C-alpha atoms as one frame of an Amber mdcrd trajectory, in Angstrom:
protein
  -8.207   1.670   7.020 -10.057   5.449   4.334  -8.079   6.794   2.934  -7.712
  10.522  -0.367  -8.512   9.887  -3.393  -4.820  10.022  -4.371  -3.334  13.432
  -6.128  -3.259  13.324 -10.031  -1.723  17.484 -10.431   1.197  16.139  -8.828
   4.452  14.569 -10.266   7.592  12.505  -9.058  11.221  12.701 -10.145  12.439
   9.950 -12.692  15.367   9.693 -13.308  14.864  11.204 -17.077  12.568  14.663
 -14.643   9.939  15.344 -13.386   6.855  11.864 -14.037   2.922  13.206 -13.916
   1.249  10.629 -11.618  -1.163  10.897 -14.011   0.648   9.848 -16.294   1.584
   6.476 -14.426  -1.384   4.606 -15.502   0.231   0.353 -14.284   1.446  -0.881
 -11.728   4.194   0.288  -9.876   7.835  -1.624  -8.315   8.502   0.332  -4.908
  11.507  -2.133  -4.035  14.159  -2.897  -6.438  17.722  -3.556  -7.737  18.582
  -2.644 -10.834  22.590  -2.027 -10.673  24.164  -3.335  -7.596  26.877  -4.516
  -5.696  26.881  -5.244  -2.405  29.576  -8.120  -2.923  32.689  -6.745  -0.439
  31.739  -5.835   2.592  34.159  -3.970   5.329  33.986  -5.587   9.301  31.074
  -8.533   7.595  31.479 -11.174   5.303  31.611 -11.558   1.354  29.287 -12.686
  -1.168  30.522 -12.809  -4.704  27.143 -13.594  -5.328  25.367 -10.592  -3.723
  25.261  -8.301  -6.628  23.887  -7.749 -10.219  24.188  -5.401 -12.870  22.744
  -7.232 -15.798  21.768  -3.658 -17.648  20.313  -5.708 -20.776  18.368  -8.355
 -19.099  16.962  -5.858 -17.266  15.862  -3.821 -20.057  14.134  -6.844 -21.809
  12.859  -8.266 -18.395  11.106  -4.253 -17.746   9.273  -4.089 -21.547   7.941
  -7.126 -21.320   5.821  -6.118 -17.682   5.581  -3.455 -19.275   3.587  -5.599
 -22.287   2.457  -8.102 -20.327   1.381  -6.700 -17.591   1.501  -2.857 -18.178
   4.285  -2.782 -15.819   5.099   1.414 -15.354   7.683   2.186 -12.571  10.728
   1.273 -10.279  11.981   2.201  -7.275  15.408   1.463  -6.895  17.334   1.628
  -4.089  20.270   1.190  -4.636  22.051   4.470  -2.583  25.491   5.171  -1.606
  28.170   2.878  -2.028  26.265  -1.004  -2.698  26.408  -0.038  -6.749  23.869
   2.944  -7.383  24.631   3.688 -11.915  22.285   6.392 -12.552  23.058   6.051
 -16.174  22.784   2.381 -16.349  19.239   3.430 -14.600  18.481   5.373 -17.199
  19.885   3.602 -20.340  17.727   0.845 -18.526  14.668   3.091 -18.166  14.462
   4.378 -21.951  14.788   0.492 -23.146  12.135  -0.483 -21.504  10.340   2.993
 -22.187   9.496   2.489 -17.959   9.785   4.968 -15.901  12.990   4.396 -12.885
  13.455   6.554 -10.039  16.964   6.367  -7.912  17.693   7.267  -4.430  20.249
   8.229  -2.143  20.773   8.369   1.439  23.723   5.427   3.208  22.221   2.301
   3.288  25.076   0.193   6.407  28.147   1.116   7.652  30.433  -1.755   6.278
  28.843  -0.285   2.162  29.839   3.173   4.298  32.472   5.396   1.801  34.985
   5.592   4.152  34.248   9.834   4.806  30.345   8.659   5.980  31.656   7.019
   8.894  32.868   9.828  11.056  30.781  12.350   9.811  28.175  14.401  11.831
  24.528  14.434  10.640  25.189  18.201   9.283  27.182  16.822   6.379  25.517
  14.043   5.596  22.695  15.580   5.340  24.925  17.981   3.256  25.629  14.893
   0.563  22.364  14.046   0.368  21.070  18.067  -0.677  23.945  17.513  -3.412
  22.894  14.884  -5.122  18.751  15.782  -4.620  19.396  19.307  -5.801  22.401
  19.040  -8.473  22.125  14.793  -9.780  23.214  11.717  -9.488  27.079  10.081
 -10.206  27.958  12.831 -12.143  24.941  12.404 -14.483  21.445  15.220 -14.254
  19.926  12.184 -12.691  18.185  13.457  -9.748  16.270  10.784  -7.446  12.501
  10.963  -6.015  12.768   8.718  -3.207  15.782   8.783  -0.116  16.771   4.992
   0.519  17.283   2.476   0.607  18.212   3.328   4.611  18.765  -0.017   6.393
  20.848  -1.554   9.198  23.263  -4.422   8.938  22.639  -5.690  12.177  19.574
  -6.825  14.382  20.160  -3.047  16.225  21.570   0.799  14.334  25.050   1.318
  14.802  25.902   4.753  16.167  26.908   5.843  12.445  23.713   4.182  10.934
  21.913   6.390  13.464  23.370   9.054  12.021  22.768   7.711   8.164  18.590
   7.456   9.604  18.940  11.529  11.329  19.984  12.572   8.253  17.803  10.789
   6.087  14.692  12.595   7.665  16.681  16.180   7.953  17.014  15.830   3.598
  13.485  14.651   3.556  11.441  17.317   5.427  13.729  19.875   3.091  13.458
  18.678   0.448   9.757  16.612   0.409  10.941  13.481  -0.667   9.754  10.300
   0.841  12.401   8.022   3.002  12.356   3.747   2.499  13.975   1.388   4.428
  15.069  -2.001   5.552  13.750  -4.928   6.887  16.884  -4.965   9.267  16.464
  -2.808  12.003  13.410  -1.834  10.856  11.839  -0.356  13.901  14.033   1.578
  15.055  14.982   3.305  11.907  11.431   4.674  11.670  11.794   5.624  14.858
  14.060   8.424  14.811  12.619   9.110  11.825   9.518  10.275  13.300  11.291
  11.616  16.152  12.949  14.563  13.173   9.854  14.999  12.469   9.293  12.280
   8.715   5.575  12.185   9.011   5.327   8.628   9.317   2.983   8.324   5.367
   6.263   8.925   3.860   7.632   5.829   5.237   7.800   2.528   4.255   9.566
  -0.059   6.092  10.867  -3.403   3.633   9.399  -6.838   4.934   8.197  -5.451
   8.142   5.938  -8.255   7.683   8.480 -10.994   8.877   6.938  -9.599  11.883
   3.879  -9.056  12.768   4.042  -7.142  15.672   6.385  -4.634  13.425   5.017
  -4.335  11.136   0.948  -3.306  13.218   3.401  -0.455  14.625   4.333   0.391
  11.741   0.518   0.812   9.355  -0.465   1.460  12.822   1.711   4.105  13.035
   0.483   5.710   9.989   4.143   3.941   7.987   4.044   1.722   5.201   4.960
  -2.061   5.215   6.963  -3.745   2.173   5.995  -6.738   1.500   8.520  -8.997
  -1.666   7.692 -11.885  -0.497   4.137 -13.930  -0.047   5.462 -17.635   1.374
   3.599 -19.204   3.706   3.003 -17.418   7.355   3.522 -13.938   5.212   0.582
 -14.680   3.218  -1.679 -14.698   6.795  -0.014 -11.734   8.356  -0.806  -9.775
   4.859  -4.377 -10.971   5.189  -5.137 -11.015   8.533  -3.673  -6.527   8.122
  -5.908  -6.532   4.682  -8.844  -8.225   7.488  -8.119  -5.209   9.739  -8.202
  -2.372   7.601  -5.060  -1.839   6.933  -4.966  -2.584   3.392  -4.050   1.505
   2.111  -0.595   1.157   3.873   0.747  -1.839   2.093   3.381  -2.636  -0.756
   3.837  -4.874  -2.997   6.923  -5.692  -5.228   9.302  -8.181  -6.560  12.564
  -8.031  -5.314  15.573  -8.797  -7.164  18.763  -7.862  -5.819  21.328 -10.511
  -7.147  22.079 -11.821 -10.783  21.018 -15.072  -9.207  17.088 -13.880  -9.611
  16.639 -12.738 -12.708  15.796 -14.940 -15.529  18.680 -15.194 -17.574  20.521
 -16.494 -14.368  17.025 -19.556 -13.852  15.589 -16.934 -11.227  11.600 -16.116
 -10.937  12.386 -12.204 -12.589  11.058  -9.266 -11.741   7.446 -10.293 -12.641
   7.270 -11.283  -9.722   5.194 -10.539  -8.780   2.843 -10.531 -11.008   3.411
 -13.879 -11.774   3.513 -15.617  -7.914   2.506 -12.691  -5.220  -0.675 -11.605
  -6.916  -1.431 -14.962  -8.190  -1.070 -15.997  -4.543  -3.565 -12.871  -3.570
  -7.001 -13.903  -5.734  -6.439 -17.117  -5.073  -6.908 -16.410  -1.027 -10.150
 -13.898  -2.290  -8.803 -10.831  -2.234 -10.326  -8.401  -5.382  -9.552  -6.508
  -8.133  -9.512  -2.843  -6.325  -7.527  -3.863  -3.285  -5.082  -5.055  -4.847
  -5.389  -2.505  -7.312  -4.952   0.006  -4.721  -1.584  -2.248  -3.309   0.381
  -2.025  -6.557   0.028   1.609  -8.359  -2.672   3.947  -5.614  -0.475   3.343
  -2.449   2.478   3.231  -3.871   2.055   6.528  -5.383   0.572   7.452  -2.631
   3.962   7.286  -0.910   6.133   8.809  -3.826   4.286  12.383  -4.010   4.067
  11.491  -0.420  -0.162  12.340  -0.112  -1.300  11.856   3.940
């Protein structure tokens, strides 16, 4: 699938302010958590391991990746009710000298503020637009993406469907892209499309776990974001490339728990560079395709370039 050249005159919204796309010369991690808390949820089992609040460790890892691998930008997808902290993200960005984009949006029902569970679409959309226009978490940092939105089950609940409609309307009003989680990804994407969001503004996480879903996403013009590359996923990613859809792929390390950072023995944010990309190279993927997937594609998605 052919793509228009990446436009160099636009900017993305980072927690530190607008950043020209032309200034982002290195790789982009388009689906990460730097500070998140999903330990306690309503109506689903709690998990004390489901959090990440290691500001210093995250900053050190990003700084080292900037030096060793040219990391240029991280998209942080903790949204409303999931422990997002814009001030922490700003400090991590300043310490690491890596640009960070924050998100807005309602993730899934178990992690929703109580008021959001019964709020109508107009109220939900207004809340998102307040964050988009005025800033996040009492700061002046404004989001550069809507998401991650998702479903906790395989199919979205009525509340999660309203969250998706609100995300769509906020995207159309603001021009921001939308990130969708793997659970319920295709039904949520269909809601976004039905509301008029262009497919090229939408990224669906780990849709590669289901080849049919992945093909539906990319055939519609959306992006598939992969965060692991073992076994069948590597094969499916290669099939998508062979079918001409390399321009619709995004790769990220996909951290969301403290146990996944290097300090606690995890692969860390370097997972993309130390594991995923070497496996692609071993499979014969060239540097041009890797550059497109790790730099050009995420910037096209973030700037909503068709």
